[in-house]
N, C-alpha and C positions, 0 to 999 in steps of 0.2 A: 552460572548467571544467564538468564534467559535473555534473549535478544529484543532489543527495541525497535520497533517499524517507527519510520517516520516520512511523514507525506507532507512534502515542502511544496508549497501552492502559492500562486500568485492572487495576493490579495484585491488589488487594482483591477484583474479581470473578475472579478466574483465569483471565484471557486473555492470558496471557504465551506461554502454548504455541501458541495461536491466531496470535498475531502472529508468533514463530517460525516458523510455518508459511509464511504469507503471505510472511513476508522470504525465506524460501527461495525459494519459486515466485517472486518477483519479480528475484532475484538469479540465478536459472538463465536466466529471459526475457529479462531487461535485462542482461546480463554486460557488454556493450562499451557500454552506453550510461548508464550511472549510475556516480557514484563510489563508493556505497555504501547500504546500509540501515540507518538507526538504530532501535534499539528503545528506547522513549522511556515509562517509568513515569510516567503522568500523576496528579497531585494531585487532579483532579477524578473522583469516583466516576462510574462507568459511560461513562467516555470511551474512545472506539476514533475516532482520526481519523487519515487516511491525507493526507500531503501530500508533493507534490515541491517541495524549496524551501521556500518559504512559502506555495505555493498548495495549499489543501485540496483534495483531490480526492474525498474520502469522509468522510463524517461520520454516526457510527451514530446518535448521537441525534437529527438531522435526517431519516435515512431511515427509522429505525423499525427498522433491521436490519443483520444484518454484510453486508457483500458478498461475491458470490460470485467465486470465484477469476478466472473467465474476463471478469466485468465488470472486476474491479478492475485484471487485464491491460491491458484495451483503456483504461481512464480514465489510467493512467501511461501507456502508448504513445502517447495523445492528446497529451501533455505532453511526453513525453522524446524520441520518434521518432514523429512520424505517419504517416510512409512504411513504417515496419517492419510485415511481415506477421506475424500470430500462427500462421497456420495454420487447425488447426482450431479454434481459440479465437475467431477471426474470424466463424466460420459460426454 
């Protein structure tokens, strides 16, 4: 079974569009590697957590920032398909 990426975001913070943009980028890059991307409104204020299945790959509160798209693609790739080339995102 292919993994599912989930993006848990704080709706009160207005982060749904950011989450949708990141979901689009991940789906475009990992079309053949993932089952899908789930956008999950959080009950916790300020939450922005990205997981592959149950594995947390990025947490905004722990990192003190949002991920860059290039960085996020590398983090997800390392879990779902470590052999995959990301082209210019690998540089």
